[in-house]
N, C-alpha and C positions, 0 to 999 in steps of 0.2 A: 601299597597300591591305593588303598583307601585314603591315606594321608596325602598322597600326591594329587588325587582327585579333589580332595578338600581344598588344598592350596590353590589349585587351578580355579576352582569355583570362587574362592575368596578373591583371587586376582581379577576375575571377571566381574565380580560384584563391585570391586573398587573402581574398575574402569567404568562400569555402568553409572556409578555415582558421579564420577568425574565428568562423564559424558552429559550429565544433566546440568552442568554448569557450576558444580560445587567447588568451592575453594579457589576460584579463579581470580587472579589479580588483574583488574581492568586498568590499573594505572600505567601498565607497560614497563614497570620497573623489574618485574619478574616475568619475562616472556613465556608464553605457552610453548610446550614442546610440540614440534611437528610430528605427525599430522594433527591438526586441531581436532580434538575428540568431540567438539560440539558441532562439527560439520559431518553429518551422518548419512551414509548411503543406506537406503532401504531396499535398493535394487541396483544391480550391476550397471544399469544404464546411467546412474548418477555418478559412477566412478570416473567417467570421462569429463564430467562437469566440474567436480570439486578439484581443487589444486592441493597437492600434498604439502607444499611449503608456503601456504598462505593461511593467515589466521584472521579470525574476527577481531576487529578493532573497535574500541569505543572512542569516537571522535569528539564527543561532547556530552556532558551531563549537566543538568540544571534547569530543565524544562518541567512543566507540570503535565502536559500531554502533547507529545510530538506527533505531528501529522503532515501529510501532503508534501513529501520530498519531491523536488523537481530539479533536474540538471540543466544548467545553461552551458552548452558546449563552447560558445563564443567567449564567454567570460570565465569559463572553467571554474564555476562555483555551483554550490548546491544551495537552494533556498528551501526552507521548510517552516511549518507553522507551529507555534507554541500557543495553542488555542486559549486556554484559561488566562494566560498572561497577555493576551491580545496583542501579539507581536509576530513578526516573521524574522527568522534568523538566516544568516548567510555564512556558509563554510567555504573558505577559499582553498582550492587545491594547492596553490603555490606553497603556503606555509602552515596550513591547518588553522588559520586564524578564523575565529567566529565573532561576528558582530551582529547587532540588531539592524535589520534592513528596513523594516517598517514597524512603527509603533505610534499610534494604534494601527491595527490591521483590520479593524471591524470583525475581530474574532475569525479570521480566515481559517479555512480547513484545507481542502484540496487545492493544489497548484499544478500548473503545467506551463509549457511554452508553445506558442504557435510557430508556424513555419517562417515567420519574420522575426523570431526570437523575442516576441513580446509576451510578458508574463500574464497568465490568466489565473484568477483566484476565485474560489467559492467563499463568500462571506456569510458567516452565520449572523453577525450582528445586524446587517442591513438586509439579509435574506435575498441576496442577489449574486450574480456572476459579473465580474469586472475584468477589464483588460487595462494593463498599465502601458501606456504608449511610450515610445522612445523619448518623447518630449517631457515625460513626467505626468502628463494629463491622464485622467482616469475615464475610461469609456464603460458605460453600463451595457453589458451584453444581454442580460435577462434579469428581470425582477418581478414579473407578473405573468400569470397564465389565465386567460379568459377574465381579465380584470381583477383577479385576486392575487395578493402578494404571495410569493413562493414560500415554502415551508422553511427552507434553510439549506441551500445547495451544499453538497458534500464533497464529491469527487468529480474529476473532469479530465477529458481526453480530447485530442484534436484528430481530424480526418484530413487526408491529403486534398480533398475537394474544398477545404476551407471551413467545413462544418465543425461546430463545437458541441460536444456531447457532455451532459452532466446529470448527476443523480440528485434527487431532492427528498431525502428522508426526514429532515426536520430536527435532527438532534440538537442543533444550536438554539432551537426555540422551545424545547421541552424543559430545559433547566437554565438558570442564570449563569451557571459555571462556564458554559461555552458559548454564551451569546446573551440574548435577552428573552426571558421566559414569556411566552405568549401562546396564542391559539394557532393551531394548524388549520388552514382554511381549504387545503387541497388534498386530494388523495396522493399519497407518496408515489413518485413516478420518475421516469427517465425522459429527458428532453434533448432535442437537437436544435441548434440555431445555425442557419446557413450563412454564407458570407454576405448575403444581402440584409441579414438581420431578422429574417423570417423564422419564427419559432414554432416547433411542432412537438407534440407529445409522442414518443415512440413506444412507450410501454408503461402501463400502470398495474401490471399483474402481480408484482412482488409486494410484500408487506412493507419493507423498508429497503429499497435499493441503495447500495452504498458504493463499494469499490467497483470500478469499471475499466475495462481495457479491450482492445481489439486483438484479433489474431494477426500474425505477421502480414498476411495478405489483405487484411481489412474486410474479409468476407464473413467473419464471425465476430460476435461481441460477447464478452463475459461480464456478468453482473453479480456481485455478492449481495446476498440478502441477510442482513444482520438484525432482522426484526424480532428475533427471540429475546432481545433486550426488553421489549415491551409487549410482544404478543406471544404468550407461552406456547400457543399451538403452531407457531410458525416453524418451518423447517430451517435448519442451519446449512444452507447450501450456496453453491455458485450456479447460476442459471446461464445456459448457453443459448445464443440466438444466431440465426442467419441474418446477415446484413444485406438487404435488398436495395440495389442501385445506390448504395452509400447513404440511403435516406431513411429507411424504415427497418424495424426488427420483425422477424417472422419465426415461426416454428420454435418457440421457447421450450426447452427441455432441461432436465437436470444434468449438469456437468459433473459435479461431485458433491458429496455430503462431507461436512467437516467432522462428522462422527468418526472416531478412531478407536476401534475395538481395543479394549484394554487400557486406553489412555483417557478417553472422555470425549465430549462433544463441545467444541469451542465455536468460535466465529471466524469467518474469513472477512477481513476488512478491506485493505487495499491490495491491488493485484497488478502485475505486469507480465508481459509475454517476452520470451527470448526469440531469437531468430529461428530456432527449431520448433517453435510452437509450444514449448513447455510454459506452464503458468506458475509464477512465483507468488506465493500467497502470504501476506502478513496475517498472522493468526494469534489467537490468545483466548483469555478468560477461562483457562483450565488450570494452569500451573506448571511447575517444573516438569520438563520432559515433553511438553506440548507447545508452550508459548514460544514464538519466534517466527520462522519462515518455513513453510512447507512447499514442496515442489511437485508438480503433477505433469504427466505427459499430456499431449493433445487428446489422448483417449481417456484421460481422467484417472490414471494410475499414479498413486503416491510413490515417488521414487527417492526423495531426498528431504533432508531436514537441516535447518540451522537453528540450534537451540540458543535462545537468549534468556537472560535473567529477568526479562520484562516482556509484557505483552507488546507485540509488534503491530502497529496500526497500519503502516503503509510502507511501500518499497518503490525504488526506481533504479534503473541502471544509469551509470554515468562514467566519467573519465573519457580520455581521448579515444579509447577503443570500445567504450560502452560495455566494459567487462568488469566493472566494479559495482557491486550491489550495495546500495545505500538503504538503511533500515531505520525508519523513524519509530522508536519504541518507547512508550511511556515517558520516562524522564530523560531519555538519552537518544543520541544518534550513533548508529553503528555502521560499519562497512566491511566488506570482504571481497577480495578478488575471486572470480570464478572463471571457468573456461566456457562461459556462455556470454552472449552479447544481446543487449537490449534490442528489441525488434523495432522500436520507434524512437523518435527524436528525444524523448524525455522519459 
């Protein structure tokens, strides 16, 4: 009886090790056995979201720091940023081909598409937000606030009323590696630019606002605070706000803490919502068993995890049904099909 218990415990231990991403062949030559052990249910509510015969795929590797994945439904491609290499890459759904889309990209970080399928990008190098027109022209959406140049816009989302919302923590100005080292002239903040071009600050209460997304009905906004990278006293949280009239943020309160008892306290970087209001969080800076994607209910309960061998900076939903999760993580781009659908166009 004791021996049987010992063997069971050993098998469980081996599974736990495997579930942390050990010994996985990412080349695809030796496929993972279903169900993928790196897609983990922490709560039975995640069981209906994960797919038993779908595996995490590594679509590309060779970046220095992958960020800002954005899905173009019309072109059926994904664009993402390789910030230190000062370029944007494009992955084609048709054949998995990856090519350089823009180089230089002014050290772009976050990307998205508006409702006219024009790409929007946050540029570290120029400390501005731009829109790429269908003609190829570049329109500057925002580059200053109250006469002072922005810190270095980071992540970006669009609202159905035509508003463009973005965060400005300044990471691309703190070091040369992801932009041009310089001085931060503004308090880190979240901004909105309406369709007429009028810009407003909607919140400056967080130390370093980073990832941002709306709830499915656009009545709430979620903003990650990654300021523990530079402010030791800062909480590692996602903040939740009420969106008032589609224009302002009110009633800021903590949505979740990224502290995970027994695993550590990492950072939430990029985030997206699915149609049920669950929040999918690119996370990392802890290590094996933590880094990857964490999934939370609208109430802030952690229910699922996708373990990756790299820190995950940002995520988005794509594919014809918006049920494929793309994950920009460190030196690679990953994807997995899930039984959830992205709440927004990108």
